[in-house]
Backbone bond lengths (Angstrom), bond angles and torsions (degrees), N, CA, C in turn:
res aa  C-N    CA-C-N  psi(-1)  N-CA   C-N-CA  omega(-1)  CA-C   N-CA-C  phi
1 M - - - 1.460 - - 1.525 109.61 -
2 S 1.317 116.30 144.74 1.447 120.38 175.66 1.509 109.77 -112.78
3 L 1.328 115.73 149.21 1.448 121.11 -175.94 1.520 108.66 -116.92
4 T 1.329 117.38 128.47 1.462 121.57 177.99 1.538 106.96 -127.35
5 S 1.321 116.81 127.40 1.451 119.60 178.21 1.533 110.46 -93.38
6 F 1.318 116.49 143.67 1.428 119.72 174.29 1.516 108.26 -71.06
7 P 1.361 117.37 146.22 1.468 119.70 -177.42 1.527 112.51 -58.82
8 N 1.307 118.02 -32.48 1.455 119.77 -177.81 1.535 113.67 -86.45
9 G 1.313 115.71 -0.36 1.465 119.91 176.07 1.534 115.37 76.70
10 I 1.340 118.91 12.37 1.479 119.45 -178.27 1.519 113.97 -69.67
11 G 1.273 118.66 -24.77 1.463 118.80 -177.21 1.493 109.31 -178.26
12 N 1.299 114.92 -164.29 1.450 119.36 178.91 1.513 110.29 -140.27
13 V 1.298 114.81 159.35 1.461 121.06 177.16 1.506 106.81 -121.46
14 V 1.323 114.97 128.88 1.456 118.94 177.51 1.520 106.39 -118.64
15 S 1.314 117.08 123.91 1.466 121.06 178.15 1.513 107.17 -99.76
16 S 1.325 116.65 132.04 1.438 120.78 177.87 1.524 109.17 -115.16
17 A 1.285 117.15 -176.25 1.453 123.14 -177.27 1.541 108.88 -58.07
18 K 1.323 116.42 141.97 1.466 121.82 178.28 1.512 109.86 -77.32
19 M 1.323 115.87 156.92 1.478 120.78 170.72 1.511 108.43 -74.35
20 V 1.334 117.29 151.15 1.451 122.34 -179.56 1.514 108.34 -128.45
21 A 1.317 117.40 132.57 1.462 122.53 177.23 1.521 109.46 -76.14
22 G 1.317 115.26 161.50 1.471 121.18 177.04 1.525 111.53 -76.53
23 S 1.326 115.97 163.78 1.435 122.00 -177.78 1.525 112.94 -60.27
24 G 1.339 118.42 -26.26 1.459 122.16 178.29 1.500 114.41 -74.48
25 V 1.316 118.24 -8.23 1.468 124.20 172.85 1.506 108.45 -102.47
26 L 1.317 117.37 -46.31 1.463 121.23 -174.35 1.533 113.24 -68.38
27 S 1.355 117.66 -18.53 1.465 121.04 179.41 1.507 114.24 -85.08
28 G 1.327 118.50 -3.35 1.462 121.31 -179.47 1.551 110.76 -66.65
29 T 1.309 116.38 137.63 1.466 121.92 178.60 1.522 109.59 -74.91
30 G 1.319 116.99 115.71 1.468 121.54 -178.92 1.539 112.83 88.74
31 T 1.328 117.63 -3.56 1.465 120.52 179.00 1.509 111.89 -72.92
32 V 1.308 116.22 137.78 1.477 120.99 177.59 1.531 107.15 -120.23
33 Y 1.357 115.64 135.02 1.453 121.73 177.48 1.534 106.82 -140.10
34 R 1.320 114.89 122.68 1.477 121.91 176.86 1.535 107.03 -138.33
35 S 1.328 115.83 143.76 1.460 119.71 177.16 1.506 111.47 -140.73
36 S 1.327 115.02 158.37 1.466 122.02 175.77 1.504 107.88 -147.17
37 T 1.297 115.63 148.73 1.445 122.85 173.37 1.509 108.37 -132.60
38 A 1.330 119.01 128.50 1.448 122.03 178.90 1.518 109.97 -134.17
39 R 1.296 113.78 140.58 1.467 121.24 176.17 1.516 109.12 -114.49
40 V 1.326 117.05 125.37 1.419 123.59 173.34 1.517 105.99 -121.80
41 G 1.329 116.33 112.10 1.454 120.20 -172.85 1.513 109.21 62.30
42 D 1.323 116.83 -124.27 1.488 120.10 179.53 1.547 111.37 -103.66
43 I 1.331 117.85 14.13 1.495 119.42 -179.58 1.514 107.10 -107.78
44 I 1.332 115.73 130.80 1.469 121.09 -179.80 1.546 107.79 -116.56
45 T 1.322 115.84 125.22 1.456 122.55 177.31 1.511 110.10 -112.33
46 T 1.313 116.43 128.59 1.457 121.88 176.36 1.509 107.72 -115.28
47 Q 1.327 116.99 135.01 1.439 122.34 177.90 1.552 108.27 -126.36
48 I 1.326 115.40 136.03 1.469 122.23 175.74 1.519 105.79 -126.13
49 L 1.310 115.39 121.65 1.465 123.14 178.33 1.522 106.81 -107.28
50 I 1.325 117.12 121.31 1.488 119.38 -177.48 1.518 112.02 -133.72
51 D 1.326 114.44 141.54 1.446 123.44 170.10 1.510 104.64 -116.34
52 I 1.351 118.16 114.15 1.444 121.55 -172.62 1.531 112.89 -85.93
53 T 1.348 117.16 7.16 1.443 121.38 176.76 1.539 109.09 -52.38
54 G 1.333 117.85 130.23 1.430 121.67 178.65 1.504 114.02 94.45
55 L 1.332 118.19 -10.76 1.473 121.03 175.98 1.523 109.82 -91.29
56 N 1.306 117.38 163.14 1.477 120.90 -176.07 1.533 110.73 -114.73
57 S 1.290 112.97 149.00 1.477 121.50 167.58 1.505 105.26 -119.25
58 S 1.344 115.61 162.90 1.450 118.62 174.89 1.503 108.90 -136.55
59 A 1.341 118.14 -97.43 1.460 120.45 -176.24 1.517 110.80 -106.72
60 A 1.300 116.50 169.88 1.467 121.41 176.51 1.492 110.27 -55.38
61 A 1.319 117.45 140.88 1.474 127.15 178.50 1.520 113.58 71.73
62 D 1.350 118.65 5.99 1.468 121.23 176.19 1.514 111.64 -92.78
63 I 1.313 115.14 147.54 1.489 124.06 -179.18 1.531 109.25 -69.33
64 I 1.334 115.79 139.19 1.458 123.13 176.03 1.518 109.02 -95.22
65 G 1.328 115.85 137.17 1.475 122.39 179.29 1.496 111.30 179.73
66 D 1.303 116.30 -171.74 1.479 121.08 176.47 1.527 107.00 -62.66
67 N 1.335 118.77 143.48 1.436 122.81 -171.66 1.522 113.83 -51.16
68 A 1.344 116.87 117.17 1.466 126.29 177.06 1.535 113.27 62.52
69 A 1.330 118.69 15.24 1.468 121.23 -178.39 1.547 110.62 -87.83
70 A 1.329 114.38 149.99 1.474 121.03 174.76 1.520 108.17 -89.87
71 N 1.307 115.86 173.39 1.488 123.31 177.58 1.524 111.78 60.85
72 C 1.324 116.67 50.78 1.468 122.62 -177.00 1.510 113.36 -93.93
73 H 1.332 117.36 36.20 1.477 121.09 178.82 1.513 110.49 -91.14
74 F 1.333 115.36 160.46 1.465 123.24 -178.68 1.519 112.64 -105.61
75 G 1.337 116.91 20.60 1.445 121.87 177.53 1.517 112.89 124.95
76 Q 1.318 115.89 158.66 1.471 121.45 179.46 1.524 109.62 -108.82
77 I 1.343 113.89 135.91 1.470 120.89 174.87 1.530 108.31 -84.20
78 T 1.301 117.60 126.83 1.471 120.58 172.31 1.537 108.75 -130.08
79 A 1.336 115.52 148.04 1.431 120.86 -179.37 1.547 111.11 -60.54
80 L 1.328 116.22 -39.17 1.459 120.17 -177.26 1.533 110.43 -65.37
81 R 1.324 117.42 -46.30 1.459 121.89 -177.33 1.516 114.14 -80.49
82 N 1.355 116.57 -43.78 1.484 120.18 -170.80 1.534 113.66 -107.76
83 G 1.344 116.05 -8.57 1.468 120.62 -176.21 1.496 109.37 76.29
84 T 1.330 116.70 -169.83 1.453 122.21 175.97 1.527 106.10 -87.19
85 I 1.333 117.03 116.89 1.465 120.79 -172.12 1.532 110.18 -72.23
86 L 1.315 113.89 126.56 1.466 119.67 179.08 1.537 111.09 -101.23
87 G 1.353 115.70 -27.53 1.462 118.85 179.03 1.527 109.61 -176.01
88 G 1.321 114.30 179.91 1.467 119.96 -179.73 1.499 110.60 -165.96
89 K 1.342 114.35 170.97 1.470 117.93 175.00 1.509 109.08 -150.98
90 I 1.314 116.36 161.24 1.444 125.11 -179.35 1.526 107.88 -126.99
91 T 1.329 115.21 132.14 1.466 120.14 176.60 1.534 108.28 -121.85
92 C 1.338 117.40 131.69 1.415 122.78 177.43 1.538 108.40 -87.86
93 L 1.335 117.04 117.50 1.457 122.76 -179.21 1.547 110.68 -93.03
94 E 1.311 116.55 -26.21 1.446 123.71 177.54 1.534 108.13 -152.48
95 A 1.306 117.48 127.27 1.454 121.24 -175.37 1.536 109.39 -64.88
96 P 1.384 114.52 138.14 1.450 117.20 176.91 1.534 111.18 -70.51
97 A 1.340 115.01 146.45 1.468 119.85 178.48 1.511 110.58 -138.25
98 T 1.288 117.33 154.79 1.443 130.04 177.82 1.515 109.94 83.18
99 G 1.326 118.83 -55.21 1.462 121.51 174.67 1.536 110.32 -80.12
100 I 1.341 117.38 -174.96 1.454 122.39 178.38 1.508 108.26 -60.81
101 N 1.340 118.81 127.41 1.452 121.05 -178.83 1.535 114.29 -97.31
102 D 1.297 117.15 -2.87 1.442 122.98 170.17 1.532 106.32 -96.85
103 I 1.291 117.71 97.63 1.463 123.72 -173.01 1.529 110.33 -112.45
104 D 1.303 115.96 129.28 1.463 122.59 175.77 1.517 110.80 -98.40
105 F 1.292 117.00 156.01 1.458 122.98 177.20 1.530 108.77 -114.58
106 Y 1.326 115.59 129.54 1.458 121.26 -175.27 1.537 110.16 -132.69
107 A 1.355 115.19 165.80 1.434 123.20 168.32 1.524 107.90 -130.90
108 A 1.327 116.96 150.82 1.431 122.88 178.73 1.530 110.88 -152.82
109 D 1.315 116.55 164.43 1.483 119.50 -173.88 1.525 114.91 -73.83
110 E 1.355 117.72 -28.73 1.466 121.55 -174.46 1.517 110.96 -95.80
111 A 1.361 114.17 151.78 1.462 121.69 173.73 1.516 112.03 -91.29
112 T 1.319 118.26 -5.25 1.449 123.25 -166.14 1.517 114.92 -92.95
113 G 1.322 118.75 6.01 1.466 121.43 -177.19 1.518 111.93 -51.50
114 T 1.343 117.39 133.75 1.445 123.74 -174.39 1.532 110.00 -109.18
115 E 1.337 116.64 139.86 1.452 122.52 175.67 1.512 108.56 -55.40
116 D 1.339 115.46 140.20 1.452 123.76 179.30 1.543 112.16 73.27
117 T 1.333 117.21 18.08 1.461 121.99 174.68 1.536 107.35 -116.33
118 A 1.266 117.45 143.24 1.485 122.73 -179.46 1.507 110.62 -63.48
119 I 1.328 115.90 135.88 1.459 121.51 176.76 1.518 110.10 -60.42
120 T 1.338 117.85 -27.95 1.453 122.23 -179.01 1.526 112.26 -69.35
121 A 1.330 119.07 -10.16 1.447 122.50 175.27 1.527 111.72 -75.86
122 L 1.330 116.71 -12.67 1.459 121.45 178.59 1.555 110.22 -96.33
123 T 1.310 115.31 159.13 1.487 122.00 -175.10 1.523 109.53 -80.24
124 N 1.312 115.70 138.27 1.464 123.40 175.72 1.508 112.82 54.63
125 D 1.351 116.71 42.54 1.471 119.41 177.89 1.508 108.15 -63.87
126 T 1.326 116.03 127.50 1.460 123.75 -175.18 1.522 110.31 -125.80
127 A 1.322 117.27 119.17 1.471 119.63 175.04 1.487 109.73 -69.72
128 L 1.338 116.97 124.66 1.477 122.06 174.94 1.499 110.26 -89.96
129 F 1.339 115.00 -39.43 1.443 121.60 173.89 1.509 110.97 -164.29
130 A 1.320 116.37 132.13 1.455 123.98 176.71 1.514 108.34 -125.43
131 P 1.336 119.89 102.06 1.440 120.25 -172.43 1.523 114.25 -69.23
132 G 1.338 118.82 -26.85 1.456 119.61 -179.53 1.506 112.08 71.92
133 A 1.356 117.34 15.89 1.470 121.20 -179.74 1.510 106.98 -159.96
134 A 1.338 115.60 165.56 1.454 120.43 177.45 1.538 110.48 -67.46
135 W 1.338 114.69 140.62 1.489 119.51 174.71 1.492 109.38 -72.20
136 T 1.335 116.81 138.90 1.455 122.53 174.18 1.519 108.29 -125.30
137 I 1.346 115.04 158.34 1.440 119.47 -177.74 1.558 110.08 -57.74
138 D 1.314 114.66 140.32 1.464 124.94 -179.37 1.531 113.52 72.49
139 M 1.319 119.71 -0.45 1.444 122.11 174.92 1.540 107.88 -68.79
140 Y 1.299 118.33 133.88 1.456 121.89 174.77 1.514 109.74 -139.45
141 R 1.300 114.25 149.07 1.467 119.61 -178.41 1.510 110.45 -143.89
142 S 1.292 117.99 145.84 1.450 122.76 173.48 1.507 109.91 -83.19
143 F 1.330 117.67 151.12 1.471 121.81 177.26 1.513 109.10 -63.27
144 T 1.338 115.19 143.64 1.451 120.79 173.09 1.525 109.15 -104.67
145 G 1.345 116.79 -9.20 1.457 122.75 176.31 1.511 108.25 -131.36
146 I 1.324 117.24 161.48 1.454 122.42 -177.87 1.537 110.22 -120.46
147 P 1.346 118.88 128.21 1.471 119.41 176.69 1.536 109.75 -70.51
148 A 1.318 115.52 141.55 1.454 119.67 175.78 1.519 110.44 -84.36
149 A 1.320 116.72 162.46 1.440 121.79 177.93 1.518 108.94 -56.40
150 D 1.315 116.77 140.00 1.447 125.84 177.93 1.514 115.51 76.13
151 Q 1.294 118.65 3.13 1.463 121.16 176.66 1.514 110.87 -82.69
152 Y 1.324 116.05 159.52 1.463 124.47 179.21 1.508 110.01 -107.31
153 L 1.324 117.92 146.74 1.467 123.36 -178.39 1.522 111.89 -93.03
154 Y 1.307 118.80 139.10 1.460 123.12 -179.49 1.526 110.47 -134.99
155 L 1.333 115.34 150.68 1.455 122.85 167.46 1.521 106.84 -103.70
156 V 1.331 117.18 137.10 1.453 121.51 -172.67 1.524 108.43 -135.19
157 G 1.330 116.85 134.46 1.446 121.22 176.48 1.521 111.45 -66.75
158 S 1.307 117.14 149.14 1.481 122.57 179.16 1.494 107.84 -142.26
159 G 1.300 115.84 159.76 1.474 118.69 178.65 1.528 109.92 70.44
160 A 1.341 114.98 -166.44 1.447 119.83 -178.15 1.509 110.45 -82.12
161 G 1.278 117.30 149.86 1.457 120.70 178.27 1.516 111.54 179.07
162 A 1.279 114.71 166.11 1.467 121.76 -179.44 1.537 109.23 -112.62
163 D 1.290 116.12 161.11 1.454 122.85 174.42 1.517 108.06 -66.60
164 A 1.327 117.05 109.66 1.484 119.39 -174.97 1.510 110.35 -155.55
165 T 1.319 115.48 160.48 1.464 123.16 179.58 1.546 108.79 -98.50
166 Y 1.330 115.72 131.23 1.471 119.81 -179.33 1.542 111.13 -66.43
167 T 1.334 115.58 137.05 1.459 121.13 173.97 1.522 111.30 -103.15
168 T 1.315 117.62 -16.05 1.471 123.30 174.36 1.500 108.27 -151.72
169 G 1.317 116.75 167.34 1.447 123.57 174.80 1.532 111.12 140.65
170 K 1.327 116.14 108.81 1.473 120.98 -179.99 1.511 109.90 -127.68
171 F 1.344 114.38 137.67 1.463 120.50 -177.82 1.523 110.08 -136.82
172 L 1.330 116.16 151.35 1.438 124.17 170.82 1.541 105.80 -118.31
173 I 1.331 116.48 115.38 1.480 123.44 176.79 1.514 106.75 -100.91
174 E 1.311 116.95 127.75 1.477 120.54 178.95 1.537 107.92 -125.73
175 L 1.357 114.82 130.49 1.458 122.08 178.72 1.548 106.62 -116.87
176 F 1.325 115.25 139.42 1.471 120.05 179.89 1.504 108.50 -120.17
177 G 1.328 115.56 119.88 1.456 121.86 -176.61 1.521 110.49 -128.86
178 Y 1.306 113.84 174.07 1.464 119.71 177.32 1.523 110.54 -139.58
179 V 1.310 114.51 157.70 1.457 119.54 177.63 1.499 108.10 -79.90
180 A 1.309 115.63 121.11 1.486 119.52 -174.88 1.534 110.27 -86.92
């Protein structure tokens, strides 16, 4: 970790290791994944910016990722990197198209979740937010569930949809944690 002091002495910023998505997300054609984690005082903010272009959806409750690929997680939550998560929110920057546009956000214990496999096949699958409607630009929602330490984040298709590759879809996921 590196420590940088503000010039006016109000506080400090500590940057820790970034979250890393699984190979089943990073292998998507046109997919973008970027993350940052910053600590100011005892508050830790994690941001994940994703463009799901090139990833696949299939049926309701199935994991989204590169077609038939394993390891389709969007990063692992750890107490050291992310703190104890108190809450989070998701903002839609560009509406998803072609694939299922009603997308749920989940956490689970394993990193091995495979595209087109039910999220319920993983241990301790936890819904973080299920909108029950298509995502639209500028739509944002707070988490209704909290990921536990060491869980992995997943995007999951919901509602009706066909097996298809996303041509658009951008999200900003923000997690708010604290040093315990």
